[in-house]
N, C-alpha and C positions, 0 to 999 in steps of 0.2 A: 271324099277328101279326108286326109288324115288329120287327127287332132293337132292343133297348134300348141307347141310346148317349148318354153324357154326357161332355163334355170340359171341363176347367177348369184354370186355371193353379195351380201349387203352388210354394212356395218362393220364395226371394229372386230367382232367375233366371227365374221364370215358366215352368217346365217344364209342358208340357201333359200332364196325367194324364187318361187316358181309361178309362171303365168301359163295357164291352160285356157285355150279358147276353142269354141265351136267354129269350124271353118266356114260353115254356112251362114251363121248369124253374126259372127265376130263378138258374141258375148263371152266374157272371160271371167275366170276365177283368178284371184291373186292369193297364193298360199304363203303365209308367213312374211308379210311386209315389214321386215325387221328393222329397216333403216333406209337411208338414201332414197327417200320418197321421190325426189326429182328424177332419179334414174328409172324407177319403176314406172312413173307416169310417162316418161319419154319412150320406154319400151312399148307401153300400151299404144301410144300415139303413132308409133312407127308403122304399124299395120292397121291402124284405125280400129283398134279393139276397144270395147266398152266393158269396163269392170263392173260386174253385177254383184259379186260376193267377194269379201275378204275373209278367207278361212285361216284359222289359227290352229296349228297342231298342238299348241299349249301356250301358256301365258307367261313364260319367262321373258324378261325385258328385251332380250336380243331378238325376239321373234315378233315383237309388237311395237317397237319404237317408231316405226314409220306409219303406223295405222292411222293416227290422227290426221296427218297430212294427206294420205292417199284417200281416206274416206271423205275428207272435206272436198277434195278435188273431183271425186267421181260420183259421190252419192251412193256408193255400193253398200249393200248390207254388210254388217260386221258380225261375224259368227265365230263362236267358240263353245266348248263344252261347259256346262254349268258348274262342274266340279272345279274348274279353274277360274271361276269368276272372282274369287277372293284374291288370287294372284294378280289377275288383270287389273282389278281396282287399286292395287298397290304397285302399279308399274313404276311410278315416280319414286317410290320408296326403294324399289329394287335398283333403279338407275343410280340413286344417290349412294346406296350401299356399295356399289361397284365402281363409283367414281367416273361414270361415262359422260363425256362432253359431246355436244353436237359439233359437227365439223364446221358449221357456219357460225358458231359462237352464240347462237340464239338459245333461249331456255327451251327445255323440252315441254311439249304439250301433253296433257294426259289423254289417253285414248278415249274415244267417245263410248258411251254405253253400248253394249251389244244390241243389235236389233233382233238377234235370235240366239238362244242358248240351246245347244244340243244336249240330248239326254241318252242317246244310244247310237243306232246305226241308221240315221236318217239318210234319205236320198236328196241330193242337192243338184238341181238342174241348172245348166247354163246353155242357153240356146237349145239345140237338139241333142245335146249330150248331158251326161249326169255323172256326178261323183257320189260315192257311198262313204259315209263316215264309219269308221271302225274304232270304237272306244278301246284304248290300250293303256290303262292306268299303270303307273309304276315310276316313270320319270317324274310325273306330276299326277295328281288324282284325275285330272281331266284330259290327259294326253290322248290325242285322237289322230289316227292316220286317215288318209283319204285315198280310196281305191277307184280307179277308172278303167273300164274295159270297153272294147268295141269290136265289132266284127272285123276280122283280119288284121287286128292291131295287137301289139304286145301289151299285156296288162301293165298297169302303172300304179305304184304305191308311193304316195307322199308320206314318208314315215316320221317326219319331225325328228325329235331327239330320242325316239324309242329304239330304233334299230339303225346301226351304222355298218359300214363295210368292216367286218372283223371286230366289231365292238357293239356295245349297247349304251344307252343313256345313263348318265350318272344318277345315283339315287340318294345322294347325301344332302340334297337341298330340300326345300319345303315340300313336305308331303310325299317324298320319294320312298320307294320300297323295292329292294332287290328281288325279293320273292315274287312280288306282284308283277314287276316288269318282265321277269323271266316267264311267268305264266302267260302274260299277255302275248308275248312274242311267239311262244310255242303253240298256244291254243288258237290265236287269232290271225297271226301273220304267216306262220309256217304251214298253214292249211291252204294258203293261196296257191295258184298255179306256179310250177317251178320257174317258168320263164318270166315271172313278174319282175319288171324293172323297179328297183327300190331307189328312190331319191331321198337320202337322209337329210336331216336338218343342217348338217355340216359335212363337208368332205365329199368324196367321190361316190358315184352310184355303185350299186351292186345288184344282185338278184336274190330272190327267195331261195333258189336251189343252192347257191353258193354259201349263203349264211346258214341254211339248215345243215349243210354238210360240214362246214369248217369254222363257223364262228366259235371262238374259244370260250365264250360265256354262255351261249344257249344252244349251239349246234351239236352235231354228233361228236365233235371233238371237244366238247365243253370240259373245262377243268373243274367244274363244280358239281 
């Protein structure tokens, strides 16, 4: 049976939250629970999915604002790269700086301490399936993509804010580096299979082949 996958935007900034689930066990990953926790929980409940891990591609506020509520409701492990722990611990400071308000008028809750901090390319099982972490610093020091492949399935990359359709993540925020993000994409992502479906942290999907060929920042058509 094919992998269960749904991606939908959450929050004011339209962060792409993705739910991946093993079709045999219904164990699920929630990638970037950035806001709208009630919608995420409703999507899990619709097919009887059990969230076992909340994965974060990085710790900017728009990718973690729903973590506290989703973690409390599911008991799922909270996972991010250790190099972004400092950003994660200052989520409420980030929210205050950008003036974001909850839609229900309630105060924001700080995200819970991570139950696991990634250091490299760990394998993260969910049911009979697994995702592989791919550390891609540049947007933030701990930015991490998650790669999933299976027999007779199109490979899948949850790219966060590292790689977008015809763009790359901004590097002018805390810990960002243009040189580093370009190296991460070229050396770590563009080496994946051509047909890999890329789900960015915002906006429409793309493929590794399309971005390698025509991305104006890091592809063969790069302006830099």
